[in-house]
N, C-alpha and C positions, 0 to 999 in steps of 0.2 A: 752216414748222414750225407745229401750235397751239402754240394760246398756253398752252395749259395744262401743255403740254410744255417747256416753258421757266421755270427754275425761279426767277424773277422773278415770274413771277403761280402757278404753281403752287399755291404754301400758300394764296395766296388766293381759285384757283378754287372753284364748289360740286361740282367733281366730289372737290377732297381732303375737302371739308365734308363728304362726302356717308363717301367712305369711312372718317373719324372717328367722325361720326355711326354709323357703319354697326356698325364694330368695339367705342364703345365697349357700348357694346348688347348686341353677342353674349355679348362676353367677362362684361362683367356680371351679364346673364341663368347665365348657366353658373355664376359664381365662386360667384354668389349661390347657383344651387341647390346648387352641390358643397355648400355650408354646411350645410345640412342634409337631404342627400341621398347617392346615391353615383354613382359616373360616367355609370351605364348610365341612370338616370332624367333627369342631367345633361346628358346628349348626345339625347335624347329634348328634351326645352327647348328644348335652343339647337336643331335643326333646325328645329323648329315657331316661331321666332324668325326661322332665316333664311330659308325659306320667306316669309313676310310680308316681313323687311326685301327681300325679290328689290323689291317694288311700294313701295319707299321711294323713290320722284321726289320727283325738283324740281314739287310742281301748287298751285295752289293750297288750302285746307285742307280744304273740306267735300270738294273730290274726289277729295284726298288721303286725307280718311277713309272716304270712301266705297268706292274702290279696296284701300285693303290689307282694308277689313273684308271685302269680300267674296273675299279671299286667304284670310284665318281659318278663312271658313264650309267656301268649297272644299276649302281644303287638309285639311281637318279632317273633311270627309265623306270624303274621298277615302283616307286616312290612315286612318278606322273601316273602311273596305267592302276594301281591298287587304286588312289587318287579319284581318278575317272570313275574308276568300276564302281566304287560305295556308295551311292546311293542308290544302284540295283542289286537288290539284295542274293541274287541268283547268279549274276554276271558275277557280284566277288566272291559267292563260296569260287565260283567254275575258277574264276584266274587264279583266287589262293590256290588251289590243287595242279594247277599248269607250273603256273611259279615255280612250288614248290620242288615239282615233280624235274625242271627243267633246273632248278637251282642246285638238285642232287647228285646232277646229271654232269657235272662238271669237278665231280670227282675225278673223274672219267682222268684229269691234268696233273693228280699225285698230290702229296702233303701240301704244297703251297698252292694248289686251290681250296684248301680248306676254310680258312678265314675269309677268303672270297663268298663260299658260302654261305657260311653266317652270315654276314654282313649282307645278303642279300635275303636271308630268312629273315631276320630281324627285321627290315629295314619296310618290309611284308606286312610284319606283324605290326609294326609298326604303326604304319599308313590305316589298314584295316578299320580302327576305329572312328575314321572321324567322315563324314560326312560335308563335299563341300561341293561346290560348281565346279561348272568348266573353268572357271577364267581365279576361281579360290586355288582347284588345283594346279595350276600352272605357276602363282604366285608362291604357293609350296613347296613347289619342286624347287622353284630357285632358289626358295632361302634354302634348304638343303643341299642344294650342289654351289650355293657361297660359301656354307662351312664347310662340303664337303673338297671345295679347291680351297680353301684358306690353309684347312686344314695340314694341303697337302704339300701346300708352298713354304707354311713350317716344316714339317718333316721332314723335306729336302734338303731344306736349309741348316737346319740341326747336323744333319746328319751328314751332308756334308762337312763342315768343319770339326765333327767329332769321325769325320772315314778315321783316322787311325787308331783314331780310340775304339773305336770295336770292332775292330784286328786284332785289337789286342787283345779284349776279352774274351772274344768268339777263339782266341786260340789259348788263353790261357784256362774256358774250361773244359779243351782237349786235353789241355796238361796235369790238370786234377784228374778228369777220367783214370789220364792212365797213373796217375797216382792211385789209387782204389784201385785196377787192377790186379797194379804188384800188391796193395796188401790182401787179393783175397790170392795172389800167388804164394805168399809168406805162409800162407795158415798151410801149404799142401806139407812144411817144416814142422808142422805144429801135429805132431799125432792124437789127439783129440779131436782132431776132423778129420771127420772119414772125406776118402778121398774120390766116390763119387761124387760126392753131394756139394765138392769141393771145382769139380770140373766142371760139372753141370752152372754150377754159378759164376764161376767161371767162364765159361759161354756165354750164358746170358750175358754176363757185362759187356763182352766182346759188340753184340748190339750196339747199344750203348755208344760201348768208344770208338766205335765203325761210326756212325750216326754223329760226333763230336769232333771226329776227324775233316768229315766232309765235309760238316758247315766252317768246319776252318778252313778247308781248299778253298769253296769256291770265295770265299772272299779275300783271301795272302792273294792267292794265284791267279786271280781274273783280272788285279792290274797291282803293279809293284816296279813303282816310276822312280821313290824319291831314297836316298839313304834311311828315313826312318823305315819306310816299307821294307828296305834290304835286310833291316834287322829282324823285324817281324820274319821272312821267306824264312831266311837263315834259321832262327832257333823250330821252325814247321816243320824244315829238312831235320832237322837234327833230332826232333822228335820221332818223324819216322822211323826214322836210323835206329834210335832206342828203341824202338816196340820191337824191332826185328831182333834187334839183340834179346831182347826179355822173352821174345818166343823162342826161341835157341833154348835159354835156359832148362828146357824140359829134358825131364828127364824119367828115366823108371822111378818115381815116388816109395813105389811099394818095397822094392830092393835098397834103396837108401836107408827108409824107418829101419830095415828087419838089421842090414846090416848093422846100423848106429845107433837101434833101440839104448841100449845102455852108453852113449858118448851125449856130453852136451852138447857136439859140436850141433847137431839139429836147432838147439834154441841157437846159436851161435849163425846159423846159416837166414832163419825168420828173425831176427836181430840187423844181419846186415840188409835183408829184403826191406824190414818196418824203416830204416833206414834210408835206402835208399828214393820210397816214394815218398817220406819225410823233404828227403832234399830235390824232388821232382816239384811239390809243391811249393820251398822256397823262389824256385826258379818261376813258377804259375804267379804264386802271389806278390814276387817284384814286377810281373811281366803288367799285370792288371797299372800295378800305383806308374808305373811310364819309369820305371828305375832297371839300370844293369842289374845283375844278378852275381851272386861273390859266397861262393862254398864256405859254408859256414858249420857243418856235418864230416865226422873225423870216422873212420873207417879201420883207424889204423889198430885198436884193438880186438876188434872183430876176426879181422884177417891174419892179427899175431896170433888168435887162436883155433883159427882153421891152419894153419902153418905148424902149429905145436900138434895137432891130429893128427896131419899126414906125418909129420916125423913118428909121431908113436906110432901109427898102422904102419910105417915103413920098416919101426925096427921088430915088430911082432912079426913083422914077414922076414925079418933075415933072422929067428930063430925059428920059424918053421913054421909058422901058426895060418894057415889060410885065409889072410888077409886079402889079396889081392885085388878082387872084387869091388872092395867098399874102397878104400887105396884106387882103384882108374873113377869111382865115380864122385869120391868125394873132391879128387884131383880136376876133374872137367866142371864140375859147379865152383869150383875156387875160380877154374880159368872164366870163366862165364862173367860170374860176378865182376872180378877185377873188367870184365871186357865194358861191362854195363855201367862201373863207377868214373872209369876212361872216358865216355860216352857223356855219360849225363858233365862229369867236367867237360864238356865240348860244348854242353846244352848252356851252362855258364859261359864259356866263354862266345857263345854266337850272341847272348843277348848286351856285354862291351863293348866289342867292337864296330865300328864306324866306319859304312863301306861305301863308297865310293857308286858304286853299282849292285844292285839286285844280286847275287851272286846262287844262282842257278841256271838252268840247261841253257843253253848262249841257241836263240831261235829254234828252242824243238815248242811243238804247239802241246799245247797244258789239255785241250780241250779232255780228250779222257780222263781226265782227272776230274772234271768239270760235273757237276751236275746237270744232265742235258735236259732243257724243259719245251716243248713243244704244244703252242696253240692251237690246233687248229682243228675249223669243224668236223670233220668227215672223223677222228679219232667219237666225238660224239655217234655220229653219225651208224658206227660200227659195232658202238655200241648195246644196241636198241635191238635185245632180242634176248629171250629170258634166260638163256645161261647164261649172261653177263651178268656177274654180282650187284656188277653198279648199278644197270639196269635191275635190276631186283630192287635195291635197297630205294632208290628214285619211286619206283613204285611204295613201297612200306612204306614210306617216311606220306606219299601225297594221300596213301589209304585212312594211317593214322592221325593226321592231319582233321582231313576230313569226319573225321572219327573228336575227336577233339572239339573243333566247330560244333556240329550234332549235339554235345553233352554242355557243350558251352549254354547254348539256345535252350536248354532243357533244365537247365540248375535253377530253385525257385526261388534264391538271393540276383542278387544282383552282382551273375558272376561276370566276366569279362574275361572273355572270351579269348583274347592275345596274349594273355597268361599263359590260355594253358595249352596254348600254340607254340608262345614263346618257349616253352618248359620240354615242348612237344622235341621240337628243334634241336633243342642243347644238347638235349638225352640221347633221342633216336641217333648210333651212327652206323660209319657199313658193318664194322663184327660188330657179334654179339659179345666178346669178352667187354670191349670198346661203349658198350651202350650201358652195357650190366657198371662198371669203374663208374662212368660218369650220374647215373639215374642215382648212386650210394653216395658221391660226393655232394651232387646237384641237390639233393632230399636234404642232409645233414647239414653244410652248407647255409642251404635256405632256413635251417629251423634256428638255428643259431644265432642266424644275421635277424629273424625275427623277436629272436629274444634279446638281442642287444638294440633293438629300433626300439621296442616295446618300454623295455628300462632309460632308456634317454628322453623318448618321450615325457613318459612318466615323473624321474627325478631329474631331470639334466638337462630341460626346455629354456633352454636360451639362444638366442638368433648366431652372436660369436663359438658358442661351442658344436652350435649343430654345422655351424659351414666349416668349423674345424674338422672333425668325423668328417664328411661333405669330400672335403678332401683331402683326408688320409683312404678314404676307403677307396676313392679317385685315382691314385698311386698305388693302393694296394690292387685291385682289380687286376690291369694289364704285369703285376711284376708277378703274379702267383697264377698265373692262366694259364700259362705251359712248365709251370711250375711244380704247385702242390695247387690241382682245382677246386680241391676242397677248401682253400685258403680266398680264392677269385673269386666264386660262390655265396660264402659268408661278403666282402666286400662288396660283391655288385645290390646282394638281397638289401644292405643295407645303405647303400648305394643313391637305388630306384626307390625305397619304402619312402627317404629321408627327403626324397626330391617330391616325389608327390604326397606327404604331408606338407610337404611347403607348399606346392599349389593348392591342395585342398585340405586345408587342417581340419573341418568343420564333420572328417567320414572318420566315425570311432571305430567302425569296425575295418578298418583300412589290413592291417595284418593280419587278420584271421580270412579274412575273404580270401588276401593273396595266398597265405601260406594251404588253405585250403584247395585254391585253381593250380597250385605246385604239388600237389599232391594227384589232384585228377592226373595232369599233363605227365606225371611218371607213372602211374597206372594205364596209362594209355600206350606209352613210349612203351613199358615192357610187356605189357600185350601183343602190340606188332615188331614187338623184339623177335618171332617165330615165325612171324608170317614173310614166307619171301625166303626166308634165312638162310641165309651161304655158313654153313660149316667151316673149318679150316681144311680139316681133312681134304677135303672137292680139292686142296690148290696145290698137299703136296706131293703128286706126282710132278708135275708142273716144275714144282723149285726145287725138288730132289732130281733130275733132268737139268735143272740151269745153273750147281752146283756142278753136277758130273763133266757137263759142259765145258764151262767154265774151267775147273781146275785141270782138266786136259791140255787148255791153252797155258794154264799158268806152271804147269809139268814144265809144257818145251821149254817155256822161258829158260825155265829154272834150270831146264838141265844147258839148255845154249850157255848160261851166266859163269855156270858154275865150269864148264870146257870153257870159259874164253872165246865163245864166237863173238859175240857183240862191243863193242868200245866202250859202250858205257851200261848201263843198269835200268834203262829207261823203260824199256822194252816190261821186262821184268815188275819194275814196281806197277805198270799200267792194272801189271793181268793180277799181283798180287792184290792189289784194292781189287781190282772187280770180284775176285774169288772172296777177299771176307765179305764185301757189300751181299755176294748172295746167301752166303753163310747167314750172314746177321737178317736176313732176312726170314729164310729157313725157322732162326732161331725165335725169330719173333712170331713168326705166326706156329709156333710148337707154345710158345708162351701164351702169347692167346686160345687158342686150345685147347689150353688146361682149366680158363675160365668159364668154358664152355660145358653143357651142361656132360655125365661122364658115358651115355650112351654116344655123344659126337666123339668121341675123341678114338684115337685109330694106334699103335703101333706105336705110345708114344715112347716106349722105353730103348727103343728100335733107330729112331729120329732121334733124341739125346747121344746115342753110340753110332751114330751114321755125324750127329756134329763135329763130335769131341775126335773120330777118328780123321776128318777130313784140317781139324784144326793141326791133329798133328804130322800132316803130313808138309801144311806151313812149318810147322814149329823142326822138324827133320832136313827140312830145305834152307832151313836158317843155318843152322846148326853144322848143314854143311859147309854153309859160307863160312859160318864164324871158325874151325876147322882149318879149313882150305888158307883162309889171311895165318889165322897162328905157326899155321908150321908152313909157310910160304918158303921157307930159306932150304933152299935144292930139292923142291921140289920135282917130281916126277912128272912133269904133264904129260906123255904118252901113254904112259903104265893108270895112270891117274885118269886119264879122259877115256882111255877104252875101259876102264871102270865102269865110271861114270854114263859110259853112252849105252854098256849091254844093261846096265839099271835102270836106263830112259826105259831103252825099247819093253822092259820086262810089268814097269811101273805105265807105261802109255798100251799094252795091252790089259791090262786087266781093267784101264779106267773103262779103255772100248768096249769091255765084253760088260764092264757094269750102264754102260750108256746102250747095248743094244736088246730090241723089246722081246729078243725072244731070249733074254738071260734070265730071267725068272727058270724058265723048263728046260731049257740045254743049255748049259754050261762047257766049257768050253774045256777038251782035256786036258792034263797037267795045269790046269787054274790054284789048282790049291797049291802045288809044288814050288808055285813063284813066292809064294812066302819065304821057304825058308830057303833055296833056290842060291850055292852061293857061287860067286862071281869066279868067272875062267880066265882074268885079269890074272895074269902072271907077277905074283907082285916078290917070290921069295926072294928075285935075283935083284931087284932093285932099293937095295936097304933107304926105307925113307919112317923118321917118327910118327907122321899120321896112319899107316896104315892102317892098326888097327878101330879107330876111332873110325876112321873114313868107311872101314868092312862095318864095322858096327851100324854105324846111323846107316846106311845100302840096306843091312837085313831088316830093322825097322820101320825101314818107308815100306821096302818091299811088301814087310807083315801085313801093317797097318793099314794097306791099298786092297789088301786080297780081303781086312774085313769091311770094306766098304761096301764090297758085292754083296757079301753077304745079309748085311744092314739093307741096301738097301733095295734087293729081292724080299725080304719082308714085310716092307715098310708098302710097294705097290701090292704081296700077297695081302696084307692089313688092310690095306684101302679096298681093294677089290670085292 
């Protein structure tokens, strides 16, 4: 279950804070306007505030101001344009289609532009029902802009006051997702779970974890100026170091299960991982409450049990029984888990200290770690071509809205075309899987919302109660819109239907009409989701190539770090982030493809394995870092660097071959041999306790690199 759906953490999450901020702003603007004017004016001002509120998301203050200002200007312009065109039906229809197309083209600017697109289409549909004179249109737009600017000022003021609080909440969300990630890893030690299924589950969760960590970076690393900021910066950095240690715990779980199947130590390892997840959750829990975190979980019983098992294995070896492999694997896991427990302790300490300055890389450019967004008009122009998914999506929405308007005009009852159009723009998304999910949530949410509203009107028709339900729905809608859209759909249906009932209480068919309009809009959106559709398999070659390209750079930075060529791990962290982002993008595409029709799915198993193998390369590098740190005493730098250099050349050669255009048809001689090639560095003459562990990891690294070629070739063949 998502952490924010747990009552223990819900009221401290940034989702609930967003709902409160949203509701207080909308209700406040409406009540103040009602005090000086009538209901019609108040609703116009309220809708202006609502459109701006759709852009009210956790962001750095400068970015938030720019995003919300863009919403004010764009939505005001659309309001004026549609209001002026409303008296001329053919011109209105033309403008609706044109505005829909242009609003959908804004998706080229990425995920941040989606709320702006929705706000634009929302005010377009709200403005199409009112016929006004030119003077009335300008007055209506002025009132709309007044509400929008008022909410902008209010939201910026609240965000400035709570700027540090929002950082804490977003950081805590990343920590909660890291704890959930460890919970998945804990089940690798449970023989009841299939290893392949667990790996797939782990990789899927990685994309969500990467998204939450990026949100934390964008807020925390852009501006850190005082001692309060210093604490969240340090906790954030500790979280990323802890994540790398967790990656290094990857081992041959099948071998571990085989050797220790009859031992209770697997259950002990599971319990240790479970406790570690709860320990991280306790840090996140305290961060959301602006408190220093202190360790309250004891790992001693489980660690003692592992030591006892290691002693028993050693005794069996002394008796001549072949238990060396089991001893080595269990000892390695014990060492990694101890390192993780120590890092969790540092995570607690990071939340306790008081810093004079932010303890981060001095004078370092944080740009590579942050989301870079450029809003250039030429980006839209570059996508005005039929092979662009964004262009096809924009055409699809424009055609669907045209069909919705035609059906609304044809229906025999007093249909409201704007409701049909609004349903279409809410459901129809750039990808088929998003459309499918949104359609399901929209229909279910609308039906439940209609039933709740009907019960309130029939049995609980008291002004005070209706007002209370309205406020509750206004809080719930933004709270759940990014958390559980189905709940948001219920809330928005209740909110709008009760508002319409208060404005026009004589319409006995209000709820049934809205329900029918929603079903019509959903049917139109479903039909057009197949028109000019962009299927996920079409983007696979590009995503695969991006992963391989970034992995090459990551391997270069990794081996430079392992060989001590750099003064710090800054470049390594940048490339690791980029690789994780590219893997998250590929994993998300795979998840979306699985929601598409079966005939549109390609190379599902090979994509799964390709993602896993790239993930394993990251895990092997993390493990090598941990081994070199753990065995730093008497480290023979020369021979170790020679071994690492040779391994680097081999792995880079394999990844370069996978990137080559001809890789699918002409493989370089000897490529398969790289998987098992032994390093030629002479290690026998230099005694060092880390040799067996380093050599084993390098062999695994080389073997998994070669498997990447196999799966990338298979994906290209299947897609072609």
